[in-house]
GUBA-776539 format. One record per residue (C-alpha): residue in one letter; x, y, z. Coordinates in steps of 0.25 Angstrom, whole numbers, plus 2048, in hexadecimal, padded with zeros to 3 digits. Last residue first. Example, Ala and Ser with C-alpha at 12.3 -4.5 7.8 and 13.67 -1.06 7.14 Angstrom:
2
<'S' <837 7FC 81D>>
<'A' <831 7EE 81F>>
***
This chain:
393
<'G' <DEC BDA DC9>>
<'A' <DEE BE1 DBC>>
<'L' <DFD BDE DBC>>
<'A' <DFB BD0 DBF>>
<'A' <DF1 BCE DB4>>
<'A' <DFA BD4 DAA>>
<'L' <E06 BCB DAE>>
<'K' <DFD BBF DAE>>
<'D' <DF8 BC3 DA0>>
<'I' <E06 BC4 D9C>>
<'E' <E0A BB6 DA2>>
<'D' <DFD BB0 D9B>>
<'K' <E02 BB6 D8D>>
<'T' <E0F BAF D8F>>
<'N' <E1C BB6 D92>>
<'M' <E29 BAF D8C>>
<'E' <E27 BB6 D7F>>
<'T' <E2B BC3 D86>>
<'V' <E24 BCE D8E>>
<'C' <E2B BD8 D96>>
<'L' <E26 BE3 D9F>>
<'L' <E2C BF0 DA3>>
<'M' <E24 BF6 DAF>>
<'G' <E21 C05 DB0>>
<'N' <E1C C0B DBC>>
<'T' <E1E C18 DB6>>
<'Y' <E27 C16 DAA>>
<'R' <E36 C19 DA9>>
<'D' <E3B C17 DB7>>
<'S' <E2F C0E DB9>>
<'V' <E35 C03 DB1>>
<'D' <E33 BF8 DBB>>
<'L' <E36 BEB DB3>>
<'G' <E2B BE1 DB1>>
<'G' <E24 BD6 DB8>>
<'L' <E28 BC8 DBC>>
<'I' <E1B BC0 DBF>>
<'N' <E1A BB6 DCA>>
<'Q' <E0C BBC DCF>>
<'E' <E13 BC2 DDB>>
<'M' <E1D BC7 DD1>>
<'L' <E13 BCF DCA>>
<'Q' <E0F BD7 DD7>>
<'R' <E1E BDA DDA>>
<'N' <E1F BDF DCB>>
<'I' <E13 BE8 DCD>>
<'Q' <E1A BEE DDA>>
<'A' <E27 BF0 DD2>>
<'P' <E20 BF6 DC6>>
<'P' <E1A C01 DCE>>
<'A' <E0B C02 DCD>>
<'P' <E00 C05 DC2>>
<'C' <E0A BFF DB8>>
<'Q' <E10 C05 DAB>>
<'A' <E14 BF9 DA2>>
<'V' <E20 BFA D9A>>
<'F' <E23 BF1 D8E>>
<'E' <E2C BE5 D8A>>
<'R' <E2C BDB D7F>>
<'F' <E2C BE5 D74>>
<'L' <E25 BF2 D73>>
<'P' <E1E BFB D69>>
<'G' <E1A C09 D6E>>
<'S' <E15 C10 D7A>>
<'N' <E1B C07 D85>>
<'A' <E16 C0C D93>>
<'I' <E0B C01 D94>>
<'S' <E00 C04 D9E>>
<'Y' <DFB BFE DAB>>
<'G' <DF1 C04 DB5>>
<'P' <DE6 BFB DB0>>
<'L' <DEB BEF DA8>>
<'A' <DE8 BF0 D99>>
<'A' <DF7 BF4 D96>>
<'I' <DFB BE7 D9D>>
<'Q' <DF4 BDE D93>>
<'S' <DF7 BE6 D87>>
<'V' <E06 BE7 D8A>>
<'A' <E07 BD8 D8E>>
<'Y' <E01 BD5 D80>>
<'Q' <E0B BDE D79>>
<'S' <E17 BD7 D81>>
<'K' <E12 BCA D7D>>
<'Q' <E12 BCE D6E>>
<'Y' <E1F BD4 D6E>>
<'C' <E26 BC9 D76>>
<'L' <E1F BBF D6D>>
<'E' <E24 BC6 D60>>
<'A' <E32 BC7 D65>>
<'V' <E32 BB8 D68>>
<'Q' <E2C BB5 D5A>>
<'R' <E36 BBE D53>>
<'L' <E42 BB7 D5A>>
<'G' <E3C BAA D55>>
<'S' <E3A BAF D47>>
<'K' <E49 BB4 D46>>
<'G' <E4F BA7 D4C>>
<'L' <E4B BA2 D59>>
<'A' <E56 B97 D5B>>
<'A' <E61 BA0 D54>>
<'L' <E5D BAC D5D>>
<'Y' <E5E BA4 D6A>>
<'I' <E6B B9D D66>>
<'T' <E71 BAA D63>>
<'A' <E6C BB0 D70>>
<'A' <E72 BA4 D78>>
<'L' <E7F BA6 D70>>
<'A' <E80 BB4 D74>>
<'Y' <E7D BAF D82>>
<'L' <E89 BA7 D82>>
<'A' <E91 BB2 D7B>>
<'E' <E8E BBC D87>>
<'N' <E9C BC2 D87>>
<'T' <EAA BBF D8C>>
<'C' <EB1 BCC D8B>>
<'I' <EAA BD9 D87>>
<'N' <EB4 BE4 D86>>
<'S' <EAE BEE D7C>>
<'T' <EB2 BF7 D71>>
<'A' <EC0 BF5 D74>>
<'R' <ECB C00 D73>>
<'E' <ECB C03 D82>>
<'R' <ECC BF4 D85>>
<'R' <ED8 BF2 D7C>>
<'I' <ED5 BE7 D72>>
<'H' <ECF BD9 D73>>
<'Q' <EC4 BDE D7C>>
<'E' <EBB BE4 D71>>
<'R' <EBA BE9 D63>>
<'T' <EC8 BE4 D5E>>
<'Q' <EC1 BD6 D5E>>
<'L' <EBB BD9 D50>>
<'T' <EB9 BCA D4F>>
<'L' <EB6 BBE D58>>
<'V' <EB7 BB2 D4E>>
<'Y' <EAE BA8 D47>>
<'G' <EB2 B9F D3C>>
<'T' <EAD B9A D2E>>
<'E' <EB7 B90 D27>>
<'G' <EBE B94 D1B>>
<'N' <ECB B8D D1F>>
<'R' <ED2 B9A D22>>
<'D' <EC7 B9E D2C>>
<'V' <EBA BA5 D28>>
<'T' <EB3 BB0 D31>>
<'R' <EA7 BB3 D39>>
<'G' <EA8 BBE D44>>
<'S' <EA5 BBE D53>>
<'L' <EA4 BCC D59>>
<'R' <EA7 BCF D67>>
<'S' <EA3 BDA D70>>
<'P' <EA2 BE9 D6C>>
<'M' <E9F BEF D5F>>
<'Q' <EA8 BFB D5A>>
<'R' <EAE BF2 D4F>>
<'I' <EA0 BEE D4A>>
<'Y' <E9B BFC D48>>
<'E' <E9A BFC D39>>
<'Q' <E93 BEE D39>>
<'K' <E87 BF4 D41>>
<'T' <E84 BF0 D4F>>
<'S' <E80 BE4 D58>>
<'F' <E81 BE1 D67>>
<'L' <E79 BD7 D6F>>
<'G' <E7C BD5 D7E>>
<'V' <E7B BC7 D84>>
<'Y' <E75 BC4 D92>>
<'P' <E7B BC0 D9F>>
<'G' <E72 BC4 DA5>>
<'G' <E66 BCC DAB>>
<'Y' <E62 BC2 DB6>>
<'S' <E62 BB6 DAC>>
<'P' <E58 BBC DA1>>
<'P' <E5A BAF D99>>
<'I' <E62 BB0 D8B>>
<'G' <E5C BAB D7E>>
<'L' <E5C BB8 D76>>
<'P' <E54 BC1 D80>>
<'Q' <E62 BC3 D87>>
<'G' <E69 BC9 D7B>>
<'E' <E68 BD8 D80>>
<'G' <E6A BE1 D74>>
<'T' <E73 BEA D6C>>
<'V' <E71 BF1 D5E>>
<'I' <E7B BFB D59>>
<'D' <E79 C04 D4D>>
<'A' <E6A C03 D4C>>
<'G' <E65 C05 D3D>>
<'Y' <E56 C02 D3F>>
<'H' <E57 BF4 D3A>>
<'G' <E63 BF2 D43>>
<'P' <E5A BF4 D4E>>
<'P' <E52 BE7 D4B>>
<'Q' <E44 BE8 D46>>
<'F' <E3A BE2 D50>>
<'M' <E35 BD4 D51>>
<'G' <E41 BCB D55>>
<'V' <E48 BD9 D58>>
<'A' <E41 BD9 D65>>
<'I' <E48 BCC D6A>>
<'P' <E56 BD2 D68>>
<'D' <E53 BDF D71>>
<'C' <E5B BEA D6B>>
<'S' <E64 BF4 D72>>
<'V' <E66 BFE D67>>
<'V' <E72 C08 D64>>
<'S' <E6F C12 D59>>
<'L' <E7C C19 D56>>
<'A' <E7E C28 D56>>
<'G' <E7F C32 D4B>>
<'A' <E74 C3B D4F>>
<'S' <E6B C36 D44>>
<'H' <E6F C28 D47>>
<'A' <E6A C28 D55>>
<'T' <E5C C2D D51>>
<'D' <E5B C23 D45>>
<'V' <E5E C18 D4F>>
<'Q' <E53 C1D D58>>
<'A' <E49 C1F D4D>>
<'R' <E4B C11 D48>>
<'L' <E4A C0C D56>>
<'D' <E3C C11 D58>>
<'E' <E3A C0B D66>>
<'I' <E34 BFE D69>>
<'G' <E30 BFE D78>>
<'G' <E33 BF3 D82>>
<'Y' <E37 BFC D8E>>
<'F' <E46 BFA D8C>>
<'N' <E45 BFE D7D>>
<'P' <E42 BF4 D72>>
<'Y' <E4C BF7 D6C>>
<'Q' <E55 BFF D75>>
<'T' <E5C C0C D71>>
<'V' <E6A C12 D72>>
<'L' <E6D C1E D6A>>
<'C' <E7C C1F D67>>
<'A' <E88 C28 D66>>
<'T' <E81 C35 D6A>>
<'A' <E89 C42 D69>>
<'D' <E81 C46 D5D>>
<'N' <E74 C45 D64>>
<'V' <E6A C3A D69>>
<'G' <E60 C3B D74>>
<'S' <E56 C45 D6D>>
<'A' <E53 C3B D62>>
<'A' <E54 C2E D6A>>
<'D' <E4B C33 D76>>
<'S' <E4B C2F D84>>
<'V' <E5A C30 D86>>
<'T' <E64 C2A D8F>>
<'A' <E72 C30 D8C>>
<'V' <E7F C28 D8E>>
<'E' <E8B C31 D8D>>
<'L' <E98 C2A D8B>>
<'S' <EA4 C2C D94>>
<'Q' <EA9 C1E D93>>
<'P' <EA6 C1A DA1>>
<'R' <E97 C1F D9E>>
<'C' <E95 C17 D92>>
<'Y' <E95 C08 D97>>
<'S' <E8D C0B DA4>>
<'E' <E84 C14 D9D>>
<'I' <E80 C0A D92>>
<'V' <E7E C00 D9E>>
<'A' <E74 C09 DA4>>
<'R' <E6D C0B D97>>
<'Y' <E6C BFC D96>>
<'A' <E66 BFB DA4>>
<'P' <E5C C06 DA1>>
<'S' <E57 BFF D94>>
<'V' <E56 C08 D88>>
<'T' <E4A C11 D88>>
<'D' <E52 C1D D8D>>
<'L' <E59 C1D D80>>
<'V' <E68 C1D D81>>
<'A' <E70 C28 D7B>>
<'V' <E7F C25 D7B>>
<'R' <E89 C31 D7A>>
<'E' <E98 C30 D78>>
<'R' <E9A C31 D69>>
<'R' <EA5 C2A D60>>
<'T' <E9A C24 D58>>
<'V' <E9F C16 D57>>
<'R' <EA5 C16 D65>>
<'C' <E99 C1C D6C>>
<'A' <E90 C12 D64>>
<'M' <E99 C07 D6A>>
<'L' <E97 C0C D78>>
<'A' <E88 C0C D76>>
<'A' <E88 BFE D70>>
<'E' <E90 BF9 D7C>>
<'A' <E85 BFF D85>>
<'L' <E7B BF7 D7D>>
<'S' <E82 BEA D7E>>
<'T' <E85 BEC D8D>>
<'A' <E76 BED D8F>>
<'G' <E72 BE2 D86>>
<'D' <E7B BD8 D8C>>
<'Y' <E8A BD4 D8D>>
<'M' <E8D BD5 D7E>>
<'G' <E8C BCC D72>>
<'A' <E94 BC6 D67>>
<'N' <E92 BD3 D5E>>
<'A' <E88 BD7 D54>>
<'V' <E8A BDC D45>>
<'E' <E81 BE1 D3B>>
<'M' <E74 BE5 D42>>
<'G' <E65 BE0 D40>>
<'Y' <E64 BDE D4F>>
<'L' <E60 BCF D4E>>
<'N' <E68 BCC D42>>
<'C' <E75 BD2 D48>>
<'I' <E72 BCB D55>>
<'L' <E71 BBE D4D>>
<'T' <E7E BC0 D46>>
<'Q' <E85 BC3 D53>>
<'F' <E80 BB7 D5A>>
<'E' <E84 BAE D4D>>
<'Y' <E92 BB4 D4F>>
<'I' <E92 BB1 D5E>>
<'V' <E8E BA3 D5B>>
<'Q' <E99 BA1 D51>>
<'L' <EA3 BA6 D5B>>
<'T' <E9F B9C D65>>
<'G' <E9F B91 D5C>>
<'Q' <EAD B95 D56>>
<'S' <EB3 B96 D63>>
<'A' <EC0 B8E D63>>
<'E' <EC6 B94 D56>>
<'A' <EC1 BA2 D5A>>
<'Q' <EC9 BA2 D66>>
<'Y' <EC4 BAF D6D>>
<'P' <EB6 BA9 D6F>>
<'T' <EB3 BAF D7C>>
<'Y' <EAF BA3 D85>>
<'A' <EA6 B97 D82>>
<'T' <EA1 B8F D8E>>
<'I' <E92 B90 D8B>>
<'F' <E94 B8E D7C>>
<'E' <E9B B81 D79>>
<'G' <E96 B7B D86>>
<'R' <E87 B7C D82>>
<'T' <E7F B85 D8B>>
<'V' <E7C B8F D80>>
<'L' <E76 B84 D77>>
<'S' <E6B B7E D80>>
<'K' <E68 B8C D87>>
<'V' <E64 B92 D79>>
<'I' <E5E B85 D74>>
<'A' <E53 B86 D7F>>
<'P' <E4D B92 D79>>
<'I' <E4D B9E D82>>
<'F' <E3F BA5 D84>>
<'H' <E40 BB4 D88>>
<'H' <E41 BBA D95>>
<'Y' <E47 BC8 D93>>
<'S' <E52 BD0 D9A>>
<'G' <E52 BDF D96>>
<'A' <E46 BE5 D9D>>
<'G' <E3E BD7 D9D>>
<'L' <E35 BD3 DA9>>
<'F' <E27 BCE DA5>>
<'S' <E2A BC0 DAC>>
<'P' <E1F BB6 DAE>>
<'G' <E22 BAB DB8>>
<'S' <E2D BA3 DBE>>
<'G' <E34 BA0 DB1>>
<'L' <E3B BAD DB0>>
<'T' <E41 BAA DBE>>
<'R' <E3E BAF DCC>>
<'N' <E4A BAC DD5>>
<'R' <E48 BA5 DE2>>
<'G' <E49 B97 DDB>>
<'A' <E58 B9B DD8>>
<'L' <E5B B9B DE7>>
<'A' <E54 B8D DE9>>
<'G' <E5B B87 DDD>>
<'L' <E68 B8C DE3>>
<'E' <E66 B85 DF0>>
<'R' <E61 B78 DE9>>
<'Q' <E6D B78 DE0>>
<'I' <E76 B7A DEB>>
<'E' <E70 B6F DF3>>
<'L' <E72 B65 DE7>>
<'E' <E80 B6A DE6>>
<'S' <E83 B67 DF4>>
<'L' <E83 B73 DFE>>
<'P' <E90 B77 E06>>
<'E' <E8F B77 E15>>
<'P' <E8B B85 E1B>>
<'I' <E95 B8F E1F>>
<'N' <E96 B95 E2D>>
<'M' <EA4 B9A E2C>>
***
């Protein structure tokens, strides 16, 4: 066989570096792409701590006596997510935001003993696809609805909503929760964790299950994963909640200790009786989210949220003033918005890339020539002005 001679370590590094250099990274120029994966600032302390050997090699903490540090981190993570979402109990994490939401739909069916899941059409299309993948094999009906009031009936287990929705809009969450409850269904909300830095959390409106994508909390976009899913609910539903749960207790010497608790919920029992079968989970990224939230604190998270809000509002004002452009969002929005363009988004994105600008997602399937643009605290005023100038030109 005509196989070339092996490369040295130095030559391999050069070869891989050349290949990596062909990629466009978020540091290569302004990015206005979001749609579920967001470019937020990550404090240096996050990587510094998650790469410590005590954490980065940690496996599932079955032996509590040997895993107190990991279990305490999980416990703190659960506490932070409860505080973030205004809920009573949270689990140790899920695979990502999409699977968290799908598991929430399954949980709602178990709790209500109903077999219909109503999903608003403003929920992420990718999330809706995952919900269908989880529900169809269990003969559960998944109905995509455009209106909460008409989409829920007495056979509905839950109404699934997104806050903010996939297109950046802030919908009337209280009305959605009340609509679900009036039909005897549960309210399931996929909530962005940065948004609740400045908006009321879903728990404030009475949501029953709140999930989310933890990627904005100190985790890089990284080709779409791995991420960490957030999952929280009311205390009364704790035994139907999927995944692991770290609890705090006291040993016989009066010392505080942490253990995996209520394990009959998942894979420690017969598969057909378990609420989920999540195995080695995203504990390392749950740690990253914990460090991120602890480092920023309540005021820091609010500042990030306000910067996203203010900068996206500025971008809206600049783009709306351009000839041929309009903004599809009619109400309040957060971080993302849909710009309706005078030409197909694919064409405009190619023109933007020529100026080293990463544009938005094509959502023409819902809005004519619609482009979903995202603005975070990482985008400067100059970058937004450059985007507007490129769109105008």
